[in-house]
C-alpha positions in Angstrom: -1.4 -40.6 -49.6 0.4 -43.8 -48.9 2.4 -44.3 -45.7 5.7 -44.8 -47.6 5.2 -41.4 -49.2 4.3 -39.7 -46.0 7.3 -41.3 -44.3 9.5 -39.8 -47.0 8.0 -36.3 -46.8 8.0 -36.3 -43.0 11.5 -37.6 -42.4 13.0 -34.3 -41.2 12.6 -33.4 -37.5 14.1 -30.0 -37.8 10.9 -28.0 -37.5 9.3 -30.0 -34.7 12.6 -30.0 -32.7 12.6 -26.3 -33.0 9.0 -26.0 -31.8 9.6 -28.4 -29.0 12.6 -26.5 -27.7 11.1 -23.1 -28.1 7.5 -23.5 -27.0 6.8 -26.9 -25.4 9.7 -28.4 -23.4 10.0 -27.3 -19.8 13.2 -25.4 -18.9 15.3 -27.5 -16.6 16.4 -24.6 -14.4 12.8 -23.4 -14.0 11.7 -26.9 -13.1 14.4 -27.2 -10.5 13.5 -23.8 -9.0 9.8 -24.6 -8.7 10.6 -28.0 -7.2 12.9 -26.4 -4.5 10.3 -23.9 -3.6 7.2 -26.1 -3.7 8.4 -29.1 -1.8 8.9 -27.3 1.5 5.3 -26.0 1.2 3.8 -29.4 0.7 6.0 -30.9 3.5 4.8 -28.3 5.9 1.2 -28.8 4.9 1.6 -32.5 5.6 3.1 -31.8 8.9 0.2 -29.6 9.9 -2.2 -32.5 8.8 -0.3 -34.9 11.0 -0.7 -32.6 13.9 -4.3 -32.1 13.2 -5.3 -35.8 13.0 -3.4 -38.6 14.7 -5.0 -41.3 12.5 -3.7 -39.6 9.4 -0.3 -39.3 11.0 -0.2 -43.1 11.6 -1.5 -43.9 8.1 0.6 -41.4 6.2 3.5 -43.0 4.1 4.7 -40.4 1.5 3.9 -38.0 -1.2 4.5 -39.4 -4.7 4.7 -37.2 -7.9 2.6 -38.6 -10.7 0.8 -37.3 -13.8 2.4 -35.6 -16.7 5.1 -33.8 -14.7 6.4 -37.1 -13.4 6.1 -38.7 -16.8 8.0 -35.9 -18.5 5.1 -35.2 -20.8 4.2 -31.8 -19.2 4.3 -28.9 -21.6 5.2 -25.2 -21.5 5.5 -24.4 -17.8 5.9 -26.3 -14.5 2.8 -24.8 -13.0 0.6 -27.9 -12.5 1.5 -30.9 -10.4 -0.3 -34.1 -9.5 0.7 -35.6 -6.2 -0.6 -38.7 -4.4 -0.9 -38.6 -0.7 -0.3 -42.3 0.0 -1.7 -43.8 3.1 -1.6 -47.3 4.4 -4.6 -48.8 6.2 -3.5 -49.7 9.8 -5.0 -53.2 9.4 -3.3 -56.5 8.9 -3.3 -56.8 5.1 -4.1 -60.5 5.3 -7.6 -59.4 6.2 -8.0 -56.9 3.3 -9.4 -58.0 -0.1 -9.7 -56.3 -3.4 -12.4 -57.4 -5.8 -13.8 -56.1 -9.1 -16.7 -56.5 -11.4 -16.0 -53.2 -13.2 -13.0 -52.8 -15.4 -10.6 -50.2 -14.1 -12.1 -50.1 -10.6 -11.9 -52.1 -7.5 -13.8 -52.5 -4.2 -11.7 -52.8 -1.0 -13.2 -55.0 1.7 -12.3 -55.9 5.3 -13.1 -59.5 6.4 -16.0 -59.8 8.8 -14.0 -61.3 11.6 -11.7 -58.2 11.8 -14.3 -55.9 13.3 -16.0 -58.7 15.2 -12.7 -59.7 16.9 -12.5 -58.5 20.5 -8.9 -57.4 20.3 -9.1 -56.2 16.7 -6.3 -56.6 14.2 -5.8 -52.8 13.9 -2.1 -51.9 14.4 -1.2 -49.5 17.3 -4.4 -47.5 17.3 -6.1 -45.9 20.2 -9.8 -46.6 20.8 -10.6 -43.1 19.5 -8.6 -43.8 16.3 -10.3 -47.2 15.9 -13.7 -45.5 16.0 -12.5 -43.0 13.5 -11.2 -45.7 11.2 -14.5 -47.6 11.4 -16.3 -44.5 10.1 -14.3 -45.0 6.9 -15.7 -48.5 6.5 -19.3 -49.2 5.2 -20.6 -52.8 5.5 -17.0 -54.0 5.6 -16.0 -52.0 2.5 -13.5 -49.1 2.7 -15.7 -46.2 1.5 -13.9 -44.0 -1.0 -16.3 -41.1 -0.6 -16.0 -41.1 3.2 -12.2 -41.5 2.8 -12.0 -38.5 0.5 -14.1 -36.3 2.7 -12.0 -37.2 5.7 -8.8 -36.0 4.0 -10.6 -32.9 2.8 -11.8 -32.2 6.3 -8.3 -32.4 7.7 -7.0 -29.9 5.1 -10.0 -27.6 5.8 -9.2 -27.6 9.5 -5.5 -26.9 8.8 -6.3 -24.0 6.6 -8.9 -22.6 9.0 -6.1 -22.3 11.6 -3.8 -20.4 9.2 -3.9 -16.6 8.9 -6.4 -15.5 6.3 -5.1 -12.9 3.8 -7.8 -11.9 1.3 -9.1 -15.1 -0.3 -6.0 -17.1 0.6 -4.2 -18.5 3.7 -0.7 -17.8 4.7 1.6 -20.8 5.3 5.1 -20.4 6.8 7.8 -23.0 6.1 10.7 -23.9 8.4 12.9 -21.4 6.7 10.3 -18.7 7.2 9.4 -17.8 3.7 5.7 -17.4 3.0 3.3 -19.1 0.7 -0.3 -18.1 0.1 -2.7 -20.9 -0.7 -6.3 -21.4 -1.5 -8.2 -24.6 -2.2 -10.7 -25.9 -4.8 -11.9 -29.4 -5.6 -11.8 -31.3 -8.8 -13.0 -35.0 -8.8 -11.0 -37.0 -6.2 -8.2 -34.4 -6.0 -8.0 -31.4 -3.8 -6.5 -28.6 -5.8 -4.2 -26.2 -3.9 -3.4 -22.9 -5.7 0.0 -21.9 -4.3 1.8 -18.6 -4.7 5.2 -17.8 -3.2 5.5 -14.0 -3.5 8.4 -12.7 -5.6 9.3 -16.3 -6.4 6.6 -18.1 -8.4 3.4 -17.5 -10.3 0.4 -19.5 -9.2 1.1 -23.2 -9.0 -1.8 -25.6 -9.1 -1.2 -28.8 -7.0 -3.7 -31.6 -7.3 -3.5 -33.7 -4.1 -5.2 -37.1 -4.4 -5.4 -39.4 -1.5 -4.4 -43.0 -2.4 -3.9 -46.4 -1.0 -0.9 -48.4 -2.3 -1.3 -52.2 -2.8 0.9 -54.9 -4.3 0.1 -55.7 -7.9 -0.5 -59.4 -7.2 -3.5 -58.4 -5.1 -5.5 -57.7 -8.3 -3.8 -60.0 -10.7 -7.0 -61.8 -11.7 -8.6 -58.4 -12.6 -5.9 -57.1 -14.9 -6.0 -58.7 -18.4 -2.7 -57.1 -19.3 -1.0 -58.4 -16.1 1.9 -59.8 -18.1 2.9 -56.2 -19.0 2.4 -55.1 -15.4 4.5 -57.9 -14.0 7.5 -56.9 -16.1 7.6 -53.4 -14.6 10.0 -52.6 -11.9 7.4 -51.0 -9.6 5.2 -53.5 -7.9 2.7 -51.2 -6.2 -0.4 -49.7 -7.7 -2.7 -47.0 -6.2 -6.4 -47.1 -5.3 -7.8 -43.6 -5.9 -11.2 -42.6 -4.4 -12.9 -41.4 -7.6 -16.6 -40.9 -7.6 -18.2 -43.3 -10.1 -21.5 -42.7 -12.0 -24.4 -44.7 -10.8 -25.4 -45.7 -14.4 -22.3 -48.0 -14.8 -22.8 -51.2 -16.7 -22.2 -54.4 -14.9 -22.5 -52.9 -11.5 -25.2 -52.5 -8.9 -25.9 -48.7 -8.6 -26.2 -49.1 -4.8 -22.5 -50.2 -4.7 -21.2 -47.6 -7.2 -20.1 -45.4 -4.4 -17.7 -48.1 -3.2 -15.5 -48.2 -6.2 -11.9 -47.1 -6.2 -10.1 -46.3 -9.5 -6.9 -48.3 -10.2 -3.9 -46.2 -11.0 -0.6 -47.4 -12.5 1.2 -44.1 -13.0 4.6 -45.4 -12.0 4.3 -48.4 -14.4 3.0 -46.2 -17.2 6.0 -43.9 -16.9 8.2 -46.9 -17.0 6.6 -48.2 -20.3 6.8 -44.7 -21.9 10.5 -44.4 -20.8 11.3 -47.5 -22.7 9.9 -46.0 -25.9 12.1 -43.0 -25.7 11.0 -40.3 -28.2 7.3 -41.1 -27.8 7.2 -38.6 -24.9 8.2 -35.8 -27.3 5.3 -36.9 -29.5 2.9 -36.8 -26.6 4.0 -33.3 -25.7 3.5 -32.2 -29.3 0.0 -33.7 -29.4 -0.9 -31.9 -26.2 0.3 -28.6 -27.7 -1.9 -29.3 -30.8 -4.8 -30.1 -28.5 -4.4 -26.8 -26.7 -3.9 -24.8 -29.8 -7.0 -26.3 -31.4 -9.0 -25.9 -28.2 -10.0 -29.5 -27.9 -10.6 -29.3 -24.2 -12.4 -32.7 -23.9 -9.2 -34.6 -24.8 -7.5 -35.0 -21.5 -3.8 -35.4 -21.3 -4.2 -39.0 -20.0 -6.2 -39.8 -23.2 -3.4 -38.7 -25.4 -0.8 -40.7 -23.3 -3.1 -43.8 -23.4 -3.6 -43.5 -27.2 0.2 -43.6 -27.6 0.7 -46.4 -25.2 -1.9 -48.6 -27.0 -0.6 -47.8 -30.4 3.0 -48.6 -29.5 1.9 -52.2 -28.5 0.2 -52.6 -32.0 2.7 -51.2 -34.4 5.5 -53.4 -35.6 8.2 -50.7 -36.1 11.3 -49.6 -34.4 10.3 -46.0 -33.4 14.0 -45.1 -33.0 14.4 -45.6 -36.8 11.7 -43.3 -37.9 11.5 -39.6 -37.5 9.6 -38.0 -34.6 7.6 -36.0 -37.2 6.3 -39.2 -38.9 5.6 -40.8 -35.5 3.7 -37.7 -34.5 1.6 -38.0 -37.7 0.9 -41.6 -37.0 -0.2 -40.9 -33.5 -2.4 -38.0 -34.7 -4.2 -40.4 -37.0 -4.6 -42.9 -34.1 -6.1 -40.1 -31.9 -8.5 -39.2 -34.7 -9.5 -42.9 -35.0 -10.3 -43.4 -31.3 -12.3 -40.1 -31.2 -14.2 -41.2 -34.3 -15.0 -44.5 -32.7 -15.5 -42.9 -29.3 -13.6 -45.7 -27.8 -10.2 -45.6 -26.1 -9.1 -48.8 -24.3 -7.6 -48.4 -20.8 -4.1 -49.7 -21.2 -4.4 -52.3 -18.5 -7.9 -53.5 -19.3 -9.5 -53.1 -22.7 -13.0 -53.5 -21.2 -12.7 -50.0 -19.8 -13.5 -47.3 -22.4 -12.0 -44.0 -21.2 -14.1 -42.0 -23.6 -17.5 -43.4 -22.5 -18.4 -40.3 -20.5 -17.8 -37.8 -23.4 -21.0 -37.1 -25.5 -21.3 -38.5 -29.0 -21.7 -35.1 -30.7 -18.6 -33.7 -28.9 -16.5 -36.7 -30.0 -17.9 -36.5 -33.5 -16.9 -32.8 -33.8 -13.4 -33.4 -32.4 -12.9 -36.4 -34.8 -14.0 -34.3 -37.8 -11.6 -31.5 -36.9 -8.8 -33.9 -36.6 -9.7 -35.5 -39.8 -9.6 -32.2 -41.6 -6.2 -31.5 -40.1 -4.9 -34.9 -41.3 -6.2 -34.3 -44.8 -4.5 -30.9 -45.0 -1.2 -32.4 -43.8 -1.4 -35.2 -46.4 -2.3 -32.7 -49.1 0.6 -30.4 -48.2 3.2 -32.9 -46.9 6.0 -31.2 -48.9 5.5 -28.0 -46.8 8.0 -28.3 -43.9 5.8 -26.0 -41.8 2.5 -27.9 -42.3 2.6 -29.5 -38.9 3.7 -26.2 -37.2 0.6 -24.7 -38.7 -1.6 -26.7 -36.3 0.7 -27.1 -33.4 1.3 -23.3 -33.3 -1.1 -20.6 -34.3 -0.6 -19.2 -37.8 0.5 -15.9 -36.5 3.4 -17.6 -34.8 4.7 -19.5 -37.8 7.5 -17.0 -38.3 8.7 -17.9 -34.8 9.8 -21.3 -36.0 11.8 -20.1 -39.0 14.9 -22.1 -39.0 18.0 -20.0 -39.0 
């Protein structure tokens, strides 16, 4: 079916707006409540970490919300949060260099003369803290694995000093209400599972250590720097993500020294300028969950939409959300079929490279069949709801 016909049949947003309000969008009151209850827990944990490690205390800057909750693309319930623990190296930044021979990643090096200098250029550190900091540096490179294990070790020591209750640890905040937490690990993040009795269900909080840098430090390594430069936020984050040793264009012996570049603040800024695309992202995530397409990470959906918005020559505020959703669904199917999703800031980095060919083929075929059915039944106002919500729930979106 031609695009003009589909645009005609998918011009009403009545059904998708109903689905979004009933099943997808976060409730403002619930979000506010969880925020008010969670923040004191995180702040108290950070205070314990500062007391446990003086180098951490001197390096700590702030906690920054990122991920889908920050970008307002989170769906269903405010029960998962991504937070960056931002730290600043206590070194004169004139002696710190970022370099890259792998798209989407950087290596952070300290100039030779820094450690050779008798008086050091470290800022306000004791001899013990200097020795501790030097353990994070391997052959003049800040080692992301050592850095990550250092943060993990601090959290472990904090939790081991808390009262153990079953398989969790009890943490008291300043206002004396209790939280019970346990820890698991996922990639670079340390996941805390937090429960505040009689107040919240379990909340999963991914804490990722990060180093903030000015965007101009890596200008030469960001092909899309012109987009980055127009954003209001001028800091990016280096995240200590383990990198596979079979990476192209990199020495496997140095693979452990790569930090992932993260531009969550800028990505939110770009999405905010595009208004209704956030609603489309939430709808695509719901379809992903309903169809059990687990390999399609939320960040892949967001990046698919970001990339498509830079290509299409339309005013998205003049077309229906329903039609925009359909166009983005087709784009998602295309990138899955090609097994190639360009990183928004550097097209040389394929975000889908780590997903197996057969897995991507199966996902692409399923999406292709969904798209064909939508095109075949475009006059049915519930055809999209059929895939965003399970069939047994279609009656829930009856418009009345």
